[in-house]
N, C-alpha and C positions, 0 to 999 in steps of 0.2 A: 504494500500500500504506500503510495507516494503522497505526501502532504507538503504543500508549498505555501510560501508567503510572498506577496508581490505588491509593493507600493506602486500603483498604476499611474499616479499623478494625473488624474482626470480621466475617468472611464469613458467620457464622451469623446475626448480627443484621441485616446489610445485604444478605442474599441477594436479596430482592425488588428493592432498588434496583440491585444489580449486574445482574440479569437484564434489568431495564428499560433500563439504560444500554447494555448489549450490543445490545439490539434497536434502540435509537435510533441509536447511534453506529456500530455495526457495525465495530469495529476488527478488523483482520486479526490483530493480536497485542495481547494485554492483559497487562501485568505487574502483579501484585497484591502488596501488602505488608500486613503486620499482620493475618494471617489469624486469629490467636488461636484455633487449634484444634490437636488432635493429628491425626496422619496419617489415622487411620480416620474422621475427621469431615468430611473434605473433601467438599463436595456435588457429586460428579462426575456423578451422574445429572442434576441440574438444569443443570449446565454443558453436558453433552452435549445435553440437550434444547434448550438455547439455540443449539446449532450449533457448539460448541467442543470441541476436544480440550485436554487439560491435563496438565501435570506440576506437582508441588508439593512443598514441604518444610515440615514443621511440627515442633514439639518438644513434649516431654511436659508442660511447664509451661503450655502454651497461651499462651505469649507469642510475639511475632514471627511468623514464617511468611511464605513467599513462594510465588508461583505464576506460571506462564507459560501463558496460554491462546492457542490458535490457531484461527482460524475455518476450519471444514471441513478440519482437519488435526490431526495429533498432533505436538507439538514433539519434536524429536530431542534428548534430553538429552545435554549435554556435560560439565557439572560441577555438583556439588551443594554446594560450599562454596568460600569464598574461600581461596586457598592462603596459606601462610605461618605458620599456627598450628594444628597437629594437635589441640590441646587445645580449640579453639574449637568448641563444640557448638551454638551458637545458630543458628537457622534464618534466615539473613540474606542468602544469596546462592544464585542458581540461574542456570544458563547453558544455553541450548539453541539449536539451529538451526531456523529456520522460513523456508521459501521462499528459501533462499540467503543469509539474513542471520543473523548471530550475535547473539543477544539475551542480554544480561546483566541480570538482574533483581536489584535490591539494596535492602536496607533497613538503612541505616547506624544505628549506635547513637545514641540521643538525647544521652547524655553528661552529663546533669544528675543531681545537682548538681555543680558544678565550683567549685574543684578537688576531686579525689577519685578513687577507683578507677573509677567509671563514665566519668569524663572521660578518664582515662588509657587505658581500653579503647577509647574512641571514637577517640582519636588513633592508637593502634596499629592499629585496624581500617582507618582511612582511609589510613594508610601502606601497609598491605598492598594496599588497593585501587589505590593509585597504582602500586605495583610490578607488580601483575597487569595494569593498564591499559597499561603500557609494551609488554608482549608482545602484547596484543590490538591495540594501535594499529598495530604493525608486522606484523600477521599477513597482510596482503594481501587480506583478505576484509572486506566491509562489516560493521561492528559498531556496536551501540548499547548504551550502559550506561544503563538506565532505572530510576528508582526514587525512593524517599524518601531523600535524602542527609542529611536533618536538618542542612542547612547553608543559611543565608541568604547568598548569595555576596557581596552588596554592600548598603550602606545603601539603595540604590534598590529593593531587593527586600523591603522591609518598610515597613509604614505608619509615619507619624511618631509615635514613642513613645520613652520612656526605660524602659518596663517590661521590656524584654528585654535591657537593658544587661549584666546579669550572667548571661545565659542562654548555654548552650553552642552554641546555634544560630547565634549571631553572634560567638562567640569568635574572636579573630584567628588562632589556630593552626588552627582548623577552616576558616576562610576561606582560609588559606594552602594547606591541603591541596587544597581545591577549585581554587584558582588553579594549583596544580601540574599538575592534569589539563588545564586549558586551555593551560598553557605547553607541555605535551607535544604539543599539536596538536588535542586534542578540541574539538569545537564545541558550545557551549551552544545547542541548536537554538531554544529559545524566544527567547533574546536575539538570535540571528541574524535571526530573522524580525521581532521586535519590540524593536529596540535601545533604545528609550526608553520612559518612562512606567511606571506601576505594573502589575505582573502578579503575581497571587497564586494560590497553589494550596492554601493552608491557612488556615482561620479557626477559632480556638479556640471551643469551645462557650460559654465563660464571657464575662461582661461585654459581651454583645451584639456581639461582634466581627464576626459575620456581618452583622448589621443595619447596623453602622457601616462595613462594608467595611474592617475593620482586619485585614488579612491579611499573610501571609508567602509567599514563594516558596521552597519547600524540596524540591519534586519536580521532577526534572530529567531530560532526555534528552540525553546527550552522544554525539556521533557522531564516528567516526574519519574520515579523509580520504576513504576509499572511499565511505562512506555520505553524508557531508555534501555531496559533489558531486551527489548525487541528491535533496537536500532540496527539496521543493516548498512546504511550508507547515508551520506549527506553531502550537499554541494551547492553550487551557485550556477545558474544558467547565464553565464557572463555574456555570451554572444547576443542575447536579447537586447542588451543595452546598446549595442552597436548598430542596430537597425534604424532605418529612416523613420522619424516620428516616434522614437522610443521614449519611454519614461526615463528619468534619471536614475532609477533603481533597476536592478536585475532580480529575477526571482531566486529565492533561496529555498531549498527543499530537503526533505528527509525521506528515506525509505525504511519502513518498519514491517516486521513480520505480522 
């Protein structure tokens, strides 16, 4: 079973690339982020024509947005928001069951500029994620938390540069929140399979960062013990980023028994 996460960076603008990738990679589950649509604009007909059922959450301002797609199935929705803040109306978390696996699809706040209210919101959001992850880890069922965490976990997950030194993606408090998840027992599947060397999932459009392979790893799939025991492989569909009209992210994926 292949489970992928893909920040699509506007599903309306990238729909041809999405459908193309679904046909080529044939993930059993695809977690999408940054839909940038309102609910009524989700291209469910095209997604169904591609062979997938879907649930999604968008918001009125056309920012954010997450979706879970399942091949030849309809995801069974479990949760539509990250618990802990009833006033949080941003479309950043969705949870569903697919073929016996609990899928958490997340799009963490960017947090820039920092310091400031956006950064404070990011830290609070990550704290809520850690709290929710505690219960999911102990649930006794296989769980994956897949998505754009907007965190570069270590200096090994970013190209050699000083240009991100003041960026929230590498800020120590954000890295500490990610480390809390690992300390709870969650496995960073990409690094389990590829413990050394550069692995990137995001290349900014500016300054020829794709052409220079000046990337960052901010899209992650974290597995609890029940699912990590079934991990077969993990990787990044890097070539997707190089296509015309591509998102600035590439899909990351796992294969599990």
